[in-house]
PQR file of N, CA, C, O and H, with PARSE charges and radii, in Angstrom:
ATOM      1  N   MET A   1     -16.214  54.885 -30.878 -0.4000 1.5000
ATOM      2  CA  MET A   1     -15.687  55.794 -29.887 -0.0000 2.0000
ATOM      3  C   MET A   1     -15.984  57.219 -30.314  0.5500 1.7000
ATOM      4  O   MET A   1     -15.872  57.562 -31.491 -0.5500 1.4000
ATOM      5  N   ASP A   2     -16.362  58.039 -29.355 -0.4000 1.5000
ATOM      6  CA  ASP A   2     -16.676  59.433 -29.613 -0.0000 2.0000
ATOM      7  C   ASP A   2     -15.381  60.235 -29.675  0.5500 1.7000
ATOM      8  O   ASP A   2     -14.734  60.443 -28.649 -0.5500 1.4000
ATOM      9  H   ASP A   2     -16.453  57.760 -28.399  0.4000 1.0000
ATOM     10  N   ARG A   3     -15.000  60.682 -30.861 -0.4000 1.5000
ATOM     11  CA  ARG A   3     -13.745  61.422 -31.052 -0.0000 2.0000
ATOM     12  C   ARG A   3     -13.720  62.728 -30.252  0.5500 1.7000
ATOM     13  O   ARG A   3     -12.651  63.177 -29.839 -0.5500 1.4000
ATOM     14  H   ARG A   3     -15.526  60.513 -31.694  0.4000 1.0000
ATOM     15  N   ALA A   4     -14.873  63.332 -30.032 -0.4000 1.5000
ATOM     16  CA  ALA A   4     -14.908  64.601 -29.320 -0.0000 2.0000
ATOM     17  C   ALA A   4     -14.414  64.445 -27.883  0.5500 1.7000
ATOM     18  O   ALA A   4     -13.866  65.386 -27.309 -0.5500 1.4000
ATOM     19  H   ALA A   4     -15.742  62.967 -30.367  0.4000 1.0000
ATOM     20  N   ARG A   5     -14.604  63.269 -27.308 -0.4000 1.5000
ATOM     21  CA  ARG A   5     -14.179  63.034 -25.929 -0.0000 2.0000
ATOM     22  C   ARG A   5     -12.846  62.318 -25.845  0.5500 1.7000
ATOM     23  O   ARG A   5     -12.312  62.168 -24.746 -0.5500 1.4000
ATOM     24  H   ARG A   5     -15.050  62.505 -27.775  0.4000 1.0000
ATOM     25  N   GLY A   6     -12.289  61.872 -26.955 -0.4000 1.5000
ATOM     26  CA  GLY A   6     -11.059  61.092 -26.942 -0.0000 2.0000
ATOM     27  C   GLY A   6      -9.829  61.954 -26.715  0.5500 1.7000
ATOM     28  O   GLY A   6      -9.874  63.179 -26.824 -0.5500 1.4000
ATOM     29  H   GLY A   6     -12.723  61.994 -27.847  0.4000 1.0000
ATOM     30  N   SER A   7      -8.730  61.283 -26.398 -0.4000 1.5000
ATOM     31  CA  SER A   7      -7.464  61.985 -26.218 -0.0000 2.0000
ATOM     32  C   SER A   7      -6.656  61.915 -27.510  0.5500 1.7000
ATOM     33  O   SER A   7      -7.079  61.288 -28.481 -0.5500 1.4000
ATOM     34  H   SER A   7      -8.694  60.287 -26.310  0.4000 1.0000
ATOM     35  N   ASP A   8      -5.497  62.559 -27.514 -0.4000 1.5000
ATOM     36  CA  ASP A   8      -4.620  62.515 -28.681 -0.0000 2.0000
ATOM     37  C   ASP A   8      -4.174  61.098 -28.985  0.5500 1.7000
ATOM     38  O   ASP A   8      -3.928  60.761 -30.143 -0.5500 1.4000
ATOM     39  H   ASP A   8      -5.154  63.069 -26.725  0.4000 1.0000
ATOM     40  N   MET A   9      -4.064  60.257 -27.953 -0.4000 1.5000
ATOM     41  CA  MET A   9      -3.648  58.879 -28.165 -0.0000 2.0000
ATOM     42  C   MET A   9      -4.661  58.118 -29.015  0.5500 1.7000
ATOM     43  O   MET A   9      -4.299  57.164 -29.704 -0.5500 1.4000
ATOM     44  H   MET A   9      -4.264  60.530 -27.012  0.4000 1.0000
ATOM     45  N   ASP A  10      -5.909  58.526 -28.972 -0.4000 1.5000
ATOM     46  CA  ASP A  10      -6.951  57.850 -29.738 -0.0000 2.0000
ATOM     47  C   ASP A  10      -6.758  58.030 -31.243  0.5500 1.7000
ATOM     48  O   ASP A  10      -7.276  57.234 -32.026 -0.5500 1.4000
ATOM     49  H   ASP A  10      -6.204  59.301 -28.412  0.4000 1.0000
ATOM     50  N   LEU A  11      -6.033  59.044 -31.654 -0.4000 1.5000
ATOM     51  CA  LEU A  11      -5.857  59.325 -33.073 -0.0000 2.0000
ATOM     52  C   LEU A  11      -5.067  58.234 -33.781  0.5500 1.7000
ATOM     53  O   LEU A  11      -5.158  58.098 -35.001 -0.5500 1.4000
ATOM     54  H   LEU A  11      -5.611  59.691 -31.018  0.4000 1.0000
ATOM     55  N   SER A  12      -4.289  57.453 -33.028 -0.4000 1.5000
ATOM     56  CA  SER A  12      -3.449  56.429 -33.645 -0.0000 2.0000
ATOM     57  C   SER A  12      -4.161  55.091 -33.802  0.5500 1.7000
ATOM     58  O   SER A  12      -3.582  54.146 -34.338 -0.5500 1.4000
ATOM     59  H   SER A  12      -4.215  57.564 -32.037  0.4000 1.0000
ATOM     60  N   GLU A  13      -5.395  54.996 -33.349 -0.4000 1.5000
ATOM     61  CA  GLU A  13      -6.055  53.691 -33.331 -0.0000 2.0000
ATOM     62  C   GLU A  13      -6.281  53.102 -34.722  0.5500 1.7000
ATOM     63  O   GLU A  13      -6.540  51.904 -34.836 -0.5500 1.4000
ATOM     64  H   GLU A  13      -5.866  55.764 -32.913  0.4000 1.0000
ATOM     65  N   THR A  14      -6.192  53.894 -35.765 -0.4000 1.5000
ATOM     66  CA  THR A  14      -6.384  53.352 -37.108 -0.0000 2.0000
ATOM     67  C   THR A  14      -5.082  52.815 -37.694  0.5500 1.7000
ATOM     68  O   THR A  14      -5.108  52.127 -38.715 -0.5500 1.4000
ATOM     69  H   THR A  14      -5.981  54.867 -35.672  0.4000 1.0000
ATOM     70  N   ASP A  15      -3.957  53.111 -37.075 -0.4000 1.5000
ATOM     71  CA  ASP A  15      -2.662  52.631 -37.552 -0.0000 2.0000
ATOM     72  C   ASP A  15      -2.086  51.668 -36.515  0.5500 1.7000
ATOM     73  O   ASP A  15      -1.554  52.105 -35.495 -0.5500 1.4000
ATOM     74  H   ASP A  15      -3.935  53.669 -36.246  0.4000 1.0000
ATOM     75  N   PRO A  16      -2.187  50.367 -36.767 -0.5600 1.5000
ATOM     76  CA  PRO A  16      -1.730  49.382 -35.787  0.2800 2.0000
ATOM     77  C   PRO A  16      -0.257  49.525 -35.411  0.5500 1.7000
ATOM     78  O   PRO A  16       0.117  49.232 -34.275 -0.5500 1.4000
ATOM     79  N   THR A  17       0.577  49.965 -36.338 -0.4000 1.5000
ATOM     80  CA  THR A  17       2.002  50.124 -36.039 -0.0000 2.0000
ATOM     81  C   THR A  17       2.218  51.226 -35.012  0.5500 1.7000
ATOM     82  O   THR A  17       3.016  51.074 -34.087 -0.5500 1.4000
ATOM     83  H   THR A  17       0.273  50.203 -37.261  0.4000 1.0000
ATOM     84  N   VAL A  18       1.514  52.323 -35.177 -0.4000 1.5000
ATOM     85  CA  VAL A  18       1.628  53.438 -34.237 -0.0000 2.0000
ATOM     86  C   VAL A  18       1.053  53.037 -32.885  0.5500 1.7000
ATOM     87  O   VAL A  18       1.637  53.342 -31.846 -0.5500 1.4000
ATOM     88  H   VAL A  18       0.866  52.446 -35.928  0.4000 1.0000
ATOM     89  N   THR A  19      -0.076  52.363 -32.894 -0.4000 1.5000
ATOM     90  CA  THR A  19      -0.700  51.922 -31.657 -0.0000 2.0000
ATOM     91  C   THR A  19       0.216  50.969 -30.906  0.5500 1.7000
ATOM     92  O   THR A  19       0.359  51.068 -29.687 -0.5500 1.4000
ATOM     93  H   THR A  19      -0.550  52.115 -33.739  0.4000 1.0000
ATOM     94  N   ARG A  20       0.829  50.056 -31.625 -0.4000 1.5000
ATOM     95  CA  ARG A  20       1.753  49.085 -31.024 -0.0000 2.0000
ATOM     96  C   ARG A  20       2.979  49.784 -30.437  0.5500 1.7000
ATOM     97  O   ARG A  20       3.424  49.439 -29.341 -0.5500 1.4000
ATOM     98  H   ARG A  20       0.712  49.976 -32.615  0.4000 1.0000
ATOM     99  N   ALA A  21       3.524  50.757 -31.154 -0.4000 1.5000
ATOM    100  CA  ALA A  21       4.682  51.508 -30.669 -0.0000 2.0000
ATOM    101  C   ALA A  21       4.333  52.304 -29.414  0.5500 1.7000
ATOM    102  O   ALA A  21       5.133  52.380 -28.481 -0.5500 1.4000
ATOM    103  H   ALA A  21       3.163  51.037 -32.044  0.4000 1.0000
ATOM    104  N   LEU A  22       3.151  52.889 -29.392 -0.4000 1.5000
ATOM    105  CA  LEU A  22       2.701  53.628 -28.222 -0.0000 2.0000
ATOM    106  C   LEU A  22       2.546  52.695 -27.026  0.5500 1.7000
ATOM    107  O   LEU A  22       2.957  53.027 -25.915 -0.5500 1.4000
ATOM    108  H   LEU A  22       2.501  52.827 -30.150  0.4000 1.0000
ATOM    109  N   ALA A  23       1.956  51.536 -27.257 -0.4000 1.5000
ATOM    110  CA  ALA A  23       1.799  50.554 -26.182 -0.0000 2.0000
ATOM    111  C   ALA A  23       3.156  50.140 -25.629  0.5500 1.7000
ATOM    112  O   ALA A  23       3.329  50.036 -24.414 -0.5500 1.4000
ATOM    113  H   ALA A  23       1.622  51.266 -28.160  0.4000 1.0000
ATOM    114  N   LEU A  24       4.105  49.906 -26.504 -0.4000 1.5000
ATOM    115  CA  LEU A  24       5.449  49.512 -26.085 -0.0000 2.0000
ATOM    116  C   LEU A  24       6.101  50.613 -25.249  0.5500 1.7000
ATOM    117  O   LEU A  24       6.708  50.329 -24.216 -0.5500 1.4000
ATOM    118  H   LEU A  24       3.964  49.990 -27.490  0.4000 1.0000
ATOM    119  N   ALA A  25       5.982  51.848 -25.681 -0.4000 1.5000
ATOM    120  CA  ALA A  25       6.565  52.971 -24.938 -0.0000 2.0000
ATOM    121  C   ALA A  25       5.945  53.094 -23.552  0.5500 1.7000
ATOM    122  O   ALA A  25       6.650  53.317 -22.568 -0.5500 1.4000
ATOM    123  H   ALA A  25       5.489  52.079 -26.520  0.4000 1.0000
ATOM    124  N   LEU A  26       4.631  52.948 -23.476 -0.4000 1.5000
ATOM    125  CA  LEU A  26       3.954  53.038 -22.184 -0.0000 2.0000
ATOM    126  C   LEU A  26       4.327  51.872 -21.270  0.5500 1.7000
ATOM    127  O   LEU A  26       4.470  52.048 -20.060 -0.5500 1.4000
ATOM    128  H   LEU A  26       4.058  52.766 -24.275  0.4000 1.0000
ATOM    129  N   MET A  27       4.483  50.694 -21.845 -0.4000 1.5000
ATOM    130  CA  MET A  27       4.891  49.528 -21.055 -0.0000 2.0000
ATOM    131  C   MET A  27       6.291  49.724 -20.492  0.5500 1.7000
ATOM    132  O   MET A  27       6.550  49.387 -19.336 -0.5500 1.4000
ATOM    133  H   MET A  27       4.367  50.551 -22.828  0.4000 1.0000
ATOM    134  N   ARG A  28       7.185  50.261 -21.291 -0.4000 1.5000
ATOM    135  CA  ARG A  28       8.554  50.513 -20.816 -0.0000 2.0000
ATOM    136  C   ARG A  28       8.562  51.560 -19.704  0.5500 1.7000
ATOM    137  O   ARG A  28       9.312  51.440 -18.736 -0.5500 1.4000
ATOM    138  H   ARG A  28       6.975  50.536 -22.229  0.4000 1.0000
ATOM    139  N   GLN A  29       7.733  52.573 -19.847 -0.4000 1.5000
ATOM    140  CA  GLN A  29       7.643  53.600 -18.815 -0.0000 2.0000
ATOM    141  C   GLN A  29       7.075  53.006 -17.525  0.5500 1.7000
ATOM    142  O   GLN A  29       7.579  53.284 -16.437 -0.5500 1.4000
ATOM    143  H   GLN A  29       7.123  52.671 -20.633  0.4000 1.0000
ATOM    144  N   ALA A  30       6.041  52.201 -17.647 -0.4000 1.5000
ATOM    145  CA  ALA A  30       5.447  51.563 -16.472 -0.0000 2.0000
ATOM    146  C   ALA A  30       6.456  50.658 -15.777  0.5500 1.7000
ATOM    147  O   ALA A  30       6.490  50.588 -14.548 -0.5500 1.4000
ATOM    148  H   ALA A  30       5.632  51.976 -18.531  0.4000 1.0000
ATOM    149  N   LYS A  31       7.270  49.970 -16.558 -0.4000 1.5000
ATOM    150  CA  LYS A  31       8.291  49.088 -15.986 -0.0000 2.0000
ATOM    151  C   LYS A  31       9.279  49.884 -15.143  0.5500 1.7000
ATOM    152  O   LYS A  31       9.686  49.428 -14.075 -0.5500 1.4000
ATOM    153  H   LYS A  31       7.241  50.027 -17.556  0.4000 1.0000
ATOM    154  N   GLU A  32       9.667  51.063 -15.605 -0.4000 1.5000
ATOM    155  CA  GLU A  32      10.579  51.915 -14.840 -0.0000 2.0000
ATOM    156  C   GLU A  32       9.943  52.348 -13.521  0.5500 1.7000
ATOM    157  O   GLU A  32      10.613  52.376 -12.488 -0.5500 1.4000
ATOM    158  H   GLU A  32       9.336  51.434 -16.473  0.4000 1.0000
ATOM    159  N   TYR A  33       8.657  52.684 -13.551 -0.4000 1.5000
ATOM    160  CA  TYR A  33       7.968  53.069 -12.318 -0.0000 2.0000
ATOM    161  C   TYR A  33       7.895  51.896 -11.345  0.5500 1.7000
ATOM    162  O   TYR A  33       8.091  52.070 -10.142 -0.5500 1.4000
ATOM    163  H   TYR A  33       8.113  52.661 -14.390  0.4000 1.0000
ATOM    164  N   LEU A  34       7.615  50.718 -11.860 -0.4000 1.5000
ATOM    165  CA  LEU A  34       7.566  49.533 -11.004 -0.0000 2.0000
ATOM    166  C   LEU A  34       8.933  49.249 -10.389  0.5500 1.7000
ATOM    167  O   LEU A  34       9.027  48.910  -9.209 -0.5500 1.4000
ATOM    168  H   LEU A  34       7.455  50.577 -12.837  0.4000 1.0000
ATOM    169  N   ALA A  35       9.975  49.383 -11.175 -0.4000 1.5000
ATOM    170  CA  ALA A  35      11.328  49.159 -10.661 -0.0000 2.0000
ATOM    171  C   ALA A  35      11.664  50.182  -9.575  0.5500 1.7000
ATOM    172  O   ALA A  35      12.320  49.851  -8.587 -0.5500 1.4000
ATOM    173  H   ALA A  35       9.898  49.658 -12.133  0.4000 1.0000
ATOM    174  N   ALA A  36      11.218  51.409  -9.759 -0.4000 1.5000
ATOM    175  CA  ALA A  36      11.484  52.462  -8.776 -0.0000 2.0000
ATOM    176  C   ALA A  36      10.782  52.195  -7.450  0.5500 1.7000
ATOM    177  O   ALA A  36      11.231  52.662  -6.404 -0.5500 1.4000
ATOM    178  H   ALA A  36      10.685  51.677 -10.562  0.4000 1.0000
ATOM    179  N   THR A  37       9.690  51.450  -7.489 -0.4000 1.5000
ATOM    180  CA  THR A  37       8.965  51.115  -6.260 -0.0000 2.0000
ATOM    181  C   THR A  37       9.373  49.750  -5.722  0.5500 1.7000
ATOM    182  O   THR A  37       8.758  49.225  -4.794 -0.5500 1.4000
ATOM    183  H   THR A  37       9.325  51.071  -8.339  0.4000 1.0000
ATOM    184  N   ASN A  38      10.420  49.185  -6.317 -0.4000 1.5000
ATOM    185  CA  ASN A  38      10.943  47.874  -5.905 -0.0000 2.0000
ATOM    186  C   ASN A  38       9.933  46.745  -6.075  0.5500 1.7000
ATOM    187  O   ASN A  38      10.006  45.740  -5.366 -0.5500 1.4000
ATOM    188  H   ASN A  38      10.920  49.611  -7.070  0.4000 1.0000
ATOM    189  N   ASP A  39       9.011  46.894  -6.987 -0.4000 1.5000
ATOM    190  CA  ASP A  39       8.053  45.822  -7.292 -0.0000 2.0000
ATOM    191  C   ASP A  39       8.660  44.959  -8.396  0.5500 1.7000
ATOM    192  O   ASP A  39       8.261  45.024  -9.559 -0.5500 1.4000
ATOM    193  H   ASP A  39       8.952  47.710  -7.563  0.4000 1.0000
ATOM    194  N   VAL A  40       9.629  44.159  -7.996 -0.4000 1.5000
ATOM    195  CA  VAL A  40      10.426  43.382  -8.940 -0.0000 2.0000
ATOM    196  C   VAL A  40       9.584  42.362  -9.696  0.5500 1.7000
ATOM    197  O   VAL A  40       9.764  42.187 -10.902 -0.5500 1.4000
ATOM    198  H   VAL A  40       9.954  44.107  -7.052  0.4000 1.0000
ATOM    199  N   ASP A  41       8.672  41.691  -9.009 -0.4000 1.5000
ATOM    200  CA  ASP A  41       7.855  40.665  -9.669 -0.0000 2.0000
ATOM    201  C   ASP A  41       7.010  41.264 -10.792  0.5500 1.7000
ATOM    202  O   ASP A  41       6.959  40.720 -11.895 -0.5500 1.4000
ATOM    203  H   ASP A  41       8.525  41.833  -8.030  0.4000 1.0000
ATOM    204  N   ALA A  42       6.355  42.376 -10.510 -0.4000 1.5000
ATOM    205  CA  ALA A  42       5.522  43.013 -11.532 -0.0000 2.0000
ATOM    206  C   ALA A  42       6.378  43.550 -12.676  0.5500 1.7000
ATOM    207  O   ALA A  42       5.992  43.453 -13.840 -0.5500 1.4000
ATOM    208  H   ALA A  42       6.397  42.818  -9.614  0.4000 1.0000
ATOM    209  N   ALA A  43       7.541  44.114 -12.348 -0.4000 1.5000
ATOM    210  CA  ALA A  43       8.438  44.627 -13.389 -0.0000 2.0000
ATOM    211  C   ALA A  43       8.927  43.487 -14.279  0.5500 1.7000
ATOM    212  O   ALA A  43       9.038  43.647 -15.494 -0.5500 1.4000
ATOM    213  H   ALA A  43       7.855  44.193 -11.401  0.4000 1.0000
ATOM    214  N   ASP A  44       9.220  42.337 -13.672 -0.4000 1.5000
ATOM    215  CA  ASP A  44       9.655  41.173 -14.450 -0.0000 2.0000
ATOM    216  C   ASP A  44       8.546  40.671 -15.372  0.5500 1.7000
ATOM    217  O   ASP A  44       8.804  40.331 -16.527 -0.5500 1.4000
ATOM    218  H   ASP A  44       9.131  42.207 -12.684  0.4000 1.0000
ATOM    219  N   GLN A  45       7.318  40.626 -14.867 -0.4000 1.5000
ATOM    220  CA  GLN A  45       6.192  40.182 -15.697 -0.0000 2.0000
ATOM    221  C   GLN A  45       5.976  41.144 -16.857  0.5500 1.7000
ATOM    222  O   GLN A  45       5.703  40.722 -17.980 -0.5500 1.4000
ATOM    223  H   GLN A  45       7.108  40.903 -13.929  0.4000 1.0000
ATOM    224  N   LEU A  46       6.097  42.423 -16.584 -0.4000 1.5000
ATOM    225  CA  LEU A  46       5.925  43.409 -17.644 -0.0000 2.0000
ATOM    226  C   LEU A  46       7.038  43.286 -18.676  0.5500 1.7000
ATOM    227  O   LEU A  46       6.796  43.461 -19.870 -0.5500 1.4000
ATOM    228  H   LEU A  46       6.318  42.766 -15.671  0.4000 1.0000
ATOM    229  N   GLN A  47       8.259  42.987 -18.227 -0.4000 1.5000
ATOM    230  CA  GLN A  47       9.362  42.790 -19.170 -0.0000 2.0000
ATOM    231  C   GLN A  47       9.084  41.594 -20.074  0.5500 1.7000
ATOM    232  O   GLN A  47       9.383  41.637 -21.267 -0.5500 1.4000
ATOM    233  H   GLN A  47       8.456  42.845 -17.257  0.4000 1.0000
ATOM    234  N   ARG A  48       8.519  40.535 -19.519 -0.4000 1.5000
ATOM    235  CA  ARG A  48       8.177  39.375 -20.350 -0.0000 2.0000
ATOM    236  C   ARG A  48       7.112  39.750 -21.379  0.5500 1.7000
ATOM    237  O   ARG A  48       7.159  39.286 -22.518 -0.5500 1.4000
ATOM    238  H   ARG A  48       8.276  40.500 -18.549  0.4000 1.0000
ATOM    239  N   ALA A  49       6.163  40.579 -20.986 -0.4000 1.5000
ATOM    240  CA  ALA A  49       5.141  41.042 -21.933 -0.0000 2.0000
ATOM    241  C   ALA A  49       5.774  41.894 -23.032  0.5500 1.7000
ATOM    242  O   ALA A  49       5.399  41.784 -24.199 -0.5500 1.4000
ATOM    243  H   ALA A  49       6.125  40.956 -20.060  0.4000 1.0000
ATOM    244  N   ILE A  50       6.728  42.737 -22.662 -0.4000 1.5000
ATOM    245  CA  ILE A  50       7.440  43.554 -23.649 -0.0000 2.0000
ATOM    246  C   ILE A  50       8.195  42.655 -24.616  0.5500 1.7000
ATOM    247  O   ILE A  50       8.151  42.859 -25.829 -0.5500 1.4000
ATOM    248  H   ILE A  50       7.033  42.826 -21.714  0.4000 1.0000
ATOM    249  N   ASP A  51       8.889  41.656 -24.071 -0.4000 1.5000
ATOM    250  CA  ASP A  51       9.634  40.722 -24.921 -0.0000 2.0000
ATOM    251  C   ASP A  51       8.707  40.001 -25.893  0.5500 1.7000
ATOM    252  O   ASP A  51       9.055  39.799 -27.056 -0.5500 1.4000
ATOM    253  H   ASP A  51       8.924  41.491 -23.085  0.4000 1.0000
ATOM    254  N   THR A  52       7.530  39.615 -25.415 -0.4000 1.5000
ATOM    255  CA  THR A  52       6.548  38.945 -26.267 -0.0000 2.0000
ATOM    256  C   THR A  52       6.088  39.872 -27.389  0.5500 1.7000
ATOM    257  O   THR A  52       5.957  39.452 -28.538 -0.5500 1.4000
ATOM    258  H   THR A  52       7.247  39.779 -24.470  0.4000 1.0000
ATOM    259  N   LEU A  53       5.846  41.120 -27.047 -0.4000 1.5000
ATOM    260  CA  LEU A  53       5.414  42.094 -28.048 -0.0000 2.0000
ATOM    261  C   LEU A  53       6.479  42.303 -29.119  0.5500 1.7000
ATOM    262  O   LEU A  53       6.154  42.559 -30.279 -0.5500 1.4000
ATOM    263  H   LEU A  53       5.953  41.461 -26.113  0.4000 1.0000
ATOM    264  N   LEU A  54       7.740  42.196 -28.740 -0.4000 1.5000
ATOM    265  CA  LEU A  54       8.838  42.421 -29.680 -0.0000 2.0000
ATOM    266  C   LEU A  54       9.231  41.178 -30.468  0.5500 1.7000
ATOM    267  O   LEU A  54      10.004  41.271 -31.422 -0.5500 1.4000
ATOM    268  H   LEU A  54       8.004  41.988 -27.799  0.4000 1.0000
ATOM    269  N   THR A  55       8.712  40.020 -30.086 -0.4000 1.5000
ATOM    270  CA  THR A  55       9.036  38.779 -30.781 -0.0000 2.0000
ATOM    271  C   THR A  55       8.312  38.745 -32.126  0.5500 1.7000
ATOM    272  O   THR A  55       7.094  38.914 -32.179 -0.5500 1.4000
ATOM    273  H   THR A  55       8.085  39.944 -29.311  0.4000 1.0000
ATOM    274  N   PRO A  56       9.052  38.527 -33.208 -0.5600 1.5000
ATOM    275  CA  PRO A  56       8.399  38.456 -34.525  0.2800 2.0000
ATOM    276  C   PRO A  56       7.364  37.330 -34.558  0.5500 1.7000
ATOM    277  O   PRO A  56       7.578  36.247 -34.013 -0.5500 1.4000
ATOM    278  N   ARG A  57       6.275  37.607 -35.191 -0.4000 1.5000
ATOM    279  CA  ARG A  57       5.198  36.620 -35.300 -0.0000 2.0000
ATOM    280  C   ARG A  57       5.330  35.844 -36.597  0.5500 1.7000
ATOM    281  O   ARG A  57       5.704  36.393 -37.634 -0.5500 1.4000
ATOM    282  H   ARG A  57       6.101  38.487 -35.634  0.4000 1.0000
ATOM    283  N   THR A  58       5.019  34.570 -36.522 -0.4000 1.5000
ATOM    284  CA  THR A  58       4.997  33.734 -37.713 -0.0000 2.0000
ATOM    285  C   THR A  58       3.629  33.896 -38.367  0.5500 1.7000
ATOM    286  O   THR A  58       2.608  33.676 -37.716 -0.5500 1.4000
ATOM    287  H   THR A  58       4.716  34.124 -35.679  0.4000 1.0000
ATOM    288  N   PRO A  59       3.591  34.276 -39.642 -0.5600 1.5000
ATOM    289  CA  PRO A  59       2.297  34.431 -40.315  0.2800 2.0000
ATOM    290  C   PRO A  59       1.526  33.109 -40.323  0.5500 1.7000
ATOM    291  O   PRO A  59       2.103  32.039 -40.518 -0.5500 1.4000
ATOM    292  N   VAL A  60       0.241  33.203 -40.113 -0.4000 1.5000
ATOM    293  CA  VAL A  60      -0.632  32.032 -40.124 -0.0000 2.0000
ATOM    294  C   VAL A  60      -1.266  31.922 -41.504  0.5500 1.7000
ATOM    295  O   VAL A  60      -1.840  32.884 -42.015 -0.5500 1.4000
ATOM    296  H   VAL A  60      -0.228  34.072 -39.955  0.4000 1.0000
ATOM    297  N   ALA A  61      -1.154  30.742 -42.096 -0.4000 1.5000
ATOM    298  CA  ALA A  61      -1.756  30.520 -43.417 -0.0000 2.0000
ATOM    299  C   ALA A  61      -3.273  30.531 -43.298  0.5500 1.7000
ATOM    300  O   ALA A  61      -3.837  29.983 -42.352 -0.5500 1.4000
ATOM    301  H   ALA A  61      -0.688  29.961 -41.681  0.4000 1.0000
ATOM    302  N   ALA A  62      -3.916  31.151 -44.252 -0.4000 1.5000
ATOM    303  CA  ALA A  62      -5.384  31.248 -44.217 -0.0000 2.0000
ATOM    304  C   ALA A  62      -6.027  30.024 -44.808  0.5500 1.7000
ATOM    305  O   ALA A  62      -7.254  29.935 -44.859 -0.5500 1.4000
ATOM    306  H   ALA A  62      -3.459  31.597 -45.021  0.4000 1.0000
TER
END
């Protein structure tokens, strides 16, 4: 990716924790917008995606 054309959000791409937190924040914001437009089905699907993102993962043995 060309850093000269990237946004400030691109700076976090090397830190997965920061990238994940940013994704979660944006998903929560999008869910609020969907709820405001009464798009209940899409808001519910996004909530399930948020819940999945927050579910602890079981480490996979190599």
